[in-house]
C-alpha positions, -999 to 999 in steps of 0.1 A, spaced: 0 0 0 14 34 -10 13 60 18 -7 92 14 2 127 26 -17 123 59 1 91 68 35 104 58 29 135 80 16 115 109 46 91 108 69 121 109 50 138 137 51 106 157 88 102 151 84 68 134 97 83 101 126 107 106 132 134 79 159 160 90 155 188 81 118 184 74 99 209 52 61 203 55 54 218 21 75 191 5 48 164 14 28 157 -18 -4 137 -20 15 104 -23 52 113 -19 78 134 -2 101 157 -22 137 157 -12 162 185 -19 197 185 -33 224 185 -7 257 203 -5 281 177 -19 288 161 -53 314 136 -65 326 129 -100 348 102 -114 381 116 -127 386 109 -163 413 82 -170 416 48 -187 418 29 -155 393 0 -153 369 0 -124 373 -33 -107 342 -41 -86 364 -62 -62 384 -31 -53 375 1 -35 369 29 -61 398 53 -66 398 85 -86 367 102 -72 368 140 -68 345 154 -41 332 190 -43 312 211 -19 283 228 -34 278 264 -21 250 275 -44 249 255 -76 268 232 -99 266 225 -136 263 190 -149 277 188 -184 262 169 -213 267 131 -210 282 136 -175 276 113 -146 277 128 -111 270 114 -76 250 138 -54 233 136 -20 200 147 -6 199 175 19 176 153 41 188 126 65 162 98 68 153 70 91 127 46 78 106 25 101 111 -12 100 77 -17 82 81 10 56 101 10 23 105 37 -2 110 41 -40 132 70 -52 118 88 -83 133 117 -102 111 147 -107 93 148 -140 102 185 -145 139 176 -144 135 145 -165 120 167 -192 153 185 -193 172 152 -198 183 147 -163 182 111 -151 180 108 -113 184 74 -96 197 58 -65 191 22 -76 155 32 -71 149 15 -37 153 23 0 149 -7 23 128 -7 54 150 3 84 174 23 63 189 55 77 211 81 61 212 106 33 203 92 -1 232 92 -26 218 100 -60 232 91 -94 226 120 -118 232 117 -156 227 145 -181 213 130 -213 208 164 -228 232 180 -253 233 211 -231 246 217 -196 221 218 -167 225 241 -137 213 226 -105 209 245 -72 216 234 -36 183 231 -18 162 226 -49 137 197 -49 156 170 -68 136 138 -63 107 123 -45 102 93 -22 71 71 -25 65 52 7 50 17 9 39 -2 40 51 -38 42 25 -65 48 43 -74 80 76 -65 99 104 -83 81 126 -109 97 157 -88 88 156 -50 84 182 -31 65 216 -31 82 238 -30 51 270 -12 41 252 22 34 234 25 67 241 58 84 257 73 53 262 111 52 272 130 21 280 114 -12 288 77 -7 305 60 -37 298 24 -45 308 -1 -18 302 -31 -41 338 -44 -32 324 -52 2 299 -78 -12 305 -112 2 305 -130 -32 334 -108 -44 357 -116 -15 
């Protein structure tokens, strides 16, 4: 079941769903808009192969004071302004805003936030346009659609991204099957 604005607001007011900082006007009828945070990261251009068994090297982090420009065909990691704590019986889908998609900006985070997750959301941004796009710190960048689980899971999220703050590059090298 997708949660509506009243349920989202009630869960936040009861402290069951934590959104910090919370902006009540960002609660939509069936989602919550999240804003662009103050850090981005880009992969430095070189010919080095990314080996999924090794920690990623060659990532340049930048603080965003007011805005940044994402070039055509550029891939950037960004973060949400909001830090979240999901209840153990609520999951969320991350969706890009249609208004930004219409500019050619693809917004992802693998699309899913597991029940029990806490942290800032790292977003993968890709400019599919032939023109640069200027993005502003604090602007609404994506939305979360919350869904109630049919029952409390046996195992809530406790993975390698729990508690992340700021841009968090891939930690796939920590996957058990790659060791």
